[in-house]
FITOR-96244 format. One record per residue (C-alpha): residue number from 1; residue in one letter; x negated, y, z. Coordinates in Angstrom, 3 decimals, always signed. Each point is the difference from the previous one (the first is absolute). Example, Ala and Ser with C-alpha at 12.3 -4.5 7.8 and 13.67 -1.06 7.14 Angstrom:
2
1;A;-12.300;-4.500;+7.800 .
2;S;-1.370;+3.440;-0.660 .
END
This chain:
241
1;M;-16.557;+49.269;-68.455 .
2;N;+3.292;-1.978;-0.494 .
3;R;+1.419;-3.318;+2.106 .
4;L;-1.525;-2.347;-2.509 .
5;S;-3.266;+1.925;-0.213 .
6;R;-0.459;-0.213;+3.852 .
7;A;+1.299;-3.799;+0.193 .
8;A;-3.026;-0.779;-2.576 .
9;V;-2.524;+1.816;+2.017 .
10;L;+1.139;-1.941;+2.967 .
11;V;+0.169;-3.257;-1.677 .
12;T;-3.712;+0.555;-1.213 .
13;V;-1.508;+0.972;+3.111 .
14;T;+1.898;-2.973;+1.895 .
15;L;-0.973;-2.716;-2.620 .
16;G;-3.879;+1.137;-0.140 .
17;V;-0.120;-0.139;+3.790 .
18;L;+1.576;-3.416;+0.216 .
19;V;-2.392;-1.302;-2.402 .
20;L;-3.041;+1.267;+1.580 .
21;V;+1.564;-1.150;+3.353 .
22;L;+0.324;-3.442;-1.400 .
23;V;-3.184;-0.526;-1.384 .
24;L;-2.031;+1.378;+2.994 .
25;V;+1.710;-2.681;+1.860 .
26;L;-0.556;-2.679;-2.058 .
27;V;-3.512;+0.567;-0.893 .
28;P;-2.379;-1.389;+2.831 .
29;V;-2.600;+2.604;+0.958 .
30;A;-3.474;-1.511;+0.564 .
31;P;-1.528;-0.158;+3.532 .
32;A;-2.793;+2.139;+0.833 .
33;P;-3.057;-1.867;-0.106 .
34;A;-1.393;-1.047;+3.412 .
35;L;-3.356;+0.435;+1.396 .
36;A;-2.286;-2.852;+0.685 .
37;D;-0.298;-1.621;+3.792 .
38;P;-3.334;+0.999;+2.080 .
39;I;-2.637;-2.767;-0.700 .
40;G;-2.139;+1.413;+2.904 .
41;G;-1.027;+2.863;+2.183 .
42;V;-2.872;+2.955;+0.190 .
43;I;-2.465;+1.028;+2.495 .
44;V;-0.618;+3.977;+0.190 .
45;I;-3.529;+1.087;+0.173 .
46;P;-0.559;+1.593;+2.304 .
47;G;+2.281;-1.494;+2.244 .
48;A;+0.453;+3.252;+1.978 .
49;G;-1.270;+3.194;-0.966 .
50;T;+1.312;+3.747;-0.902 .
51;N;+1.817;+1.519;-3.039 .
52;L;-3.207;+1.014;-1.221 .
53;D;-1.455;-3.366;-0.350 .
54;P;-0.679;-1.590;-3.460 .
55;M;+2.451;-3.150;-0.132 .
56;R;-0.720;-3.506;-1.405 .
57;L;+2.465;-3.231;-0.214 .
58;R;-1.124;-3.541;-0.123 .
59;T;+2.453;-2.100;-1.279 .
60;S;+0.374;-3.854;+1.672 .
61;A;-0.081;-1.909;-3.415 .
62;G;-0.336;+0.761;-3.518 .
63;C;+2.720;+1.046;-2.481 .
64;P;+1.891;-2.695;-1.775 .
65;A;-1.372;-1.049;-3.380 .
66;Q;+2.480;+1.907;-2.299 .
67;A;-0.744;+3.378;+1.722 .
68;N;-2.541;+2.149;-1.723 .
69;A;-0.117;+3.066;+2.046 .
70;Y;+1.142;+1.039;+3.447 .
71;Y;+1.252;+3.330;+1.591 .
72;A;+0.797;+0.958;+3.766 .
73;S;+2.729;+2.318;+1.475 .
74;M;+0.712;+0.839;+3.690 .
75;R;+3.872;+0.768;+1.445 .
76;G;+0.181;+2.399;+3.305 .
77;Y;+1.180;+3.154;+1.227 .
78;G;-0.405;+3.007;-2.188 .
79;F;-0.689;-2.000;-3.148 .
80;P;+2.307;-0.718;-2.974 .
81;P;+2.552;-2.551;+0.426 .
82;D;-1.386;-2.366;-2.669 .
83;G;-3.244;+0.261;+1.589 .
84;Q;-3.282;+1.939;-0.409 .
85;I;-2.605;-1.076;-2.569 .
86;I;-3.047;-0.570;+1.574 .
87;T;-1.801;-2.018;-2.437 .
88;A;+0.733;+0.760;-3.850 .
89;P;+0.154;-3.351;-2.369 .
90;I;-3.326;-1.302;-0.453 .
91;Q;-1.832;-3.271;-0.997 .
92;A;-3.605;+0.411;+1.175 .
93;G;-0.532;-2.180;+3.121 .
94;L;+3.015;-1.954;-0.469 .
95;S;-0.494;-3.833;+0.988 .
96;H;+2.262;-2.801;-0.483 .
97;N;-2.167;-2.438;+2.593 .
98;S;-0.143;+2.128;+3.188 .
99;G;+0.366;+2.879;+1.395 .
100;F;-1.015;+3.261;-1.138 .
101;D;-0.507;+3.676;+0.677 .
102;V;+2.621;+2.891;-0.836 .
103;Y;-1.153;+3.798;+0.335 .
104;V;+2.301;+2.272;+1.619 .
105;A;-0.558;+3.062;-2.494 .
106;L;+0.575;+2.876;+2.576 .
107;V;-0.369;+0.642;+3.664 .
108;M;+3.367;-0.174;+1.875 .
109;R;-0.332;+3.794;+0.815 .
110;D;+0.080;+0.441;-3.857 .
111;Y;+3.277;-1.763;-0.382 .
112;A;+1.779;+1.592;+3.011 .
113;N;-1.221;+3.053;-1.576 .
114;N;+1.449;-0.965;-3.316 .
115;N;+3.347;-0.672;+1.693 .
116;H;+0.059;+2.660;+2.058 .
117;T;+0.508;-2.367;+3.043 .
118;T;-1.637;-0.869;+3.396 .
119;L;-1.301;-3.266;+0.454 .
120;V;+2.387;-2.060;+2.357 .
121;G;+0.678;-3.790;+0.923 .
122;R;-0.469;-2.764;-2.128 .
123;Y;-0.981;+0.045;-3.627 .
124;D;+0.287;-3.780;-1.926 .
125;I;-2.698;-0.617;-2.937 .
126;T;+1.047;-2.293;-3.005 .
127;V;-2.904;-1.209;-2.395 .
128;Y;+1.950;-1.044;-3.080 .
129;C;-1.297;-2.559;-2.181 .
130;I;+1.515;+1.279;-3.812 .
131;D;-0.513;-0.434;-3.636 .
132;Q;-1.511;+3.257;-0.937 .
133;L;+2.272;+0.145;-3.140 .
134;T;+3.660;-1.006;+1.020 .
135;Q;-0.623;+1.188;+3.855 .
136;K;+1.322;-3.517;+0.945 .
137;D;-0.425;-0.766;+3.312 .
138;Y;-1.659;-3.591;+0.907 .
139;G;-1.042;+0.484;+3.816 .
140;E;-0.015;+2.288;+2.719 .
141;F;-2.398;+0.266;+3.033 .
142;T;+0.917;+1.987;+2.954 .
143;G;-0.947;+1.732;+3.065 .
144;S;+0.680;+2.845;+2.133 .
145;L;-1.942;+2.761;+2.033 .
146;G;+1.587;+2.356;+2.496 .
147;F;-0.967;+3.742;+0.837 .
148;T;-0.299;+0.208;+3.684 .
149;T;-0.472;+4.256;-0.497 .
150;A;+0.485;+1.821;-2.841 .
151;T;-3.916;-0.667;-0.841 .
152;T;-0.721;-3.666;+1.320 .
153;Y;+1.017;-3.094;-1.151 .
154;E;-0.240;-3.931;+0.721 .
155;A;+0.769;-3.005;-2.047 .
156;I;+2.725;-2.056;+1.102 .
157;G;-0.250;-3.543;+0.973 .
158;A;-1.519;-1.993;-2.434 .
159;A;-1.557;+2.806;-2.285 .
160;K;-2.202;+1.012;+2.806 .
161;P;-3.324;-1.518;-0.589 .
162;V;-1.577;-2.594;+2.519 .
163;G;-3.285;+0.850;+0.721 .
164;P;-2.009;+2.421;-2.091 .
165;P;+1.146;+1.490;-3.141 .
166;P;-0.499;-2.322;-3.145 .
167;P;-2.548;+1.733;-1.999 .
168;P;+1.573;+0.861;-3.887 .
169;L;-0.446;-2.912;-2.302 .
170;P;-2.862;+0.169;-2.791 .
171;L;+1.592;-0.301;-3.261 .
172;D;-2.031;-2.921;-0.920 .
173;E;+1.970;-2.139;+2.806 .
174;V;+3.444;+1.418;-1.238 .
175;G;+1.884;-1.709;-2.571 .
176;L;+0.749;+2.121;-2.780 .
177;A;+3.662;+0.061;-1.745 .
178;P;-0.384;-1.599;-3.586 .
179;A;+0.259;+3.221;-1.591 .
180;S;-2.925;+1.640;+1.163 .
181;P;-2.556;-2.816;+0.257 .
182;G;-3.886;+0.741;+0.318 .
183;T;+0.130;+3.330;-0.053 .
184;G;-2.286;+0.663;+2.548 .
185;S;+1.675;+3.119;+1.583 .
186;V;+1.385;+0.662;+3.234 .
187;P;+3.132;+0.828;+1.364 .
188;A;+1.195;+3.226;-0.992 .
189;D;-0.843;+3.399;+1.701 .
190;P;+3.216;+0.597;+2.311 .
191;A;+0.016;+3.783;-1.083 .
192;V;+0.292;-1.218;-3.565 .
193;Q;+2.681;-2.820;+0.867 .
194;S;+2.202;+2.752;+1.666 .
195;L;+0.196;+2.185;-3.480 .
196;V;+1.761;-3.052;-1.369 .
197;G;+3.800;-0.029;-0.525 .
198;Q;+2.142;-1.627;+2.863 .
199;P;+1.262;-3.372;-1.065 .
200;A;+3.532;-1.480;+0.373 .
201;S;+0.237;-3.532;+1.824 .
202;Q;+2.242;-1.143;-2.053 .
203;P;+1.571;+1.117;-3.489 .
204;N;+1.859;+3.263;-0.163 .
205;Q;+3.774;-1.298;+0.599 .
206;S;+1.645;+3.067;-1.303 .
207;T;-1.428;-0.886;-2.977 .
208;V;+0.195;-3.842;-0.288 .
209;Q;+4.072;+0.342;+1.236 .
210;G;+0.921;+3.530;-1.397 .
211;V;-0.420;-1.022;-3.670 .
212;P;+3.177;-2.331;-0.203 .
213;W;+2.131;+2.505;+1.732 .
214;L;-1.027;+2.640;-2.491 .
215;V;+1.002;-2.235;-2.445 .
216;L;+3.469;-1.130;+1.469 .
217;V;+0.728;+3.512;+0.635 .
218;L;-0.583;+1.083;-3.938 .
219;A;+1.686;-2.928;-0.873 .
220;G;+3.216;+1.076;+2.058 .
221;A;-0.196;+3.520;-1.540 .
222;A;-0.080;-1.214;-3.558 .
223;L;+3.055;-2.020;+0.526 .
224;G;+1.831;+2.927;+1.587 .
225;A;-1.313;+1.991;-3.012 .
226;L;+1.706;-2.838;-2.381 .
227;V;+3.391;-0.039;+1.942 .
228;A;+0.180;+3.809;-0.357 .
229;A;-0.559;+0.199;-3.374 .
230;V;+2.516;-3.311;-0.765 .
231;T;+2.822;+2.130;+2.211 .
232;T;-0.692;+3.383;-1.785 .
233;K;+0.542;-1.653;-3.575 .
234;Q;+3.099;-1.579;+1.150 .
235;L;+1.264;+3.057;+1.581 .
236;G;-0.777;+2.103;-3.253 .
237;K;+2.085;-2.855;-2.328 .
238;R;+2.679;+0.670;+2.553 .
239;R;+0.138;+3.559;-0.545 .
240;S;-0.106;+0.063;-3.906 .
241;P;+3.034;+0.320;-1.716 .
END
């Protein structure tokens, strides 16, 4: 490769990098969508128990009118950083007018075994009111429980029921989501809920934000190729007798 060819390659690479850097600096990147604010709490039923006890949550109010489904997750030691889904997205039982029951799919021992961990310390629970199609979050109910030993827990603070645990709500006392009126069905079997995939609490940011960056990279590469072609053509003319 002679001196002119090396210079042409250097100019091409430099121009391509400069154009790509300028485009990335000047084009704003959309911020990640924020989660909704807490709109209430949950009580844990039973308020104290073991890792083998079926668990139910009762929200302190209904979901906002825009929500047509809900799901629940739990964060704590040994669980995934984004939270362990404990109730998959579901519409049955959703209320817009008053608190409703959220059934935890598995007992806590199963979640510990699935994550190859021991239950230790505090676990924070969030019930999300969502649009089931877009996964948009319209409000959240929160509560916590703590494992005093590896097998026994107790709800923390306002998450612990006062007095006898409230019985499950009959379906005819629950305001159903608009998408499922008058079905006469009952809340889905927790074992069935556990087979539904884990939802995302917000749209996939890598998908939403990754496409523009890919377009910019391809544009920069195309421009670099164009500059290389023009430079090569000019060099060919100079070498011609």
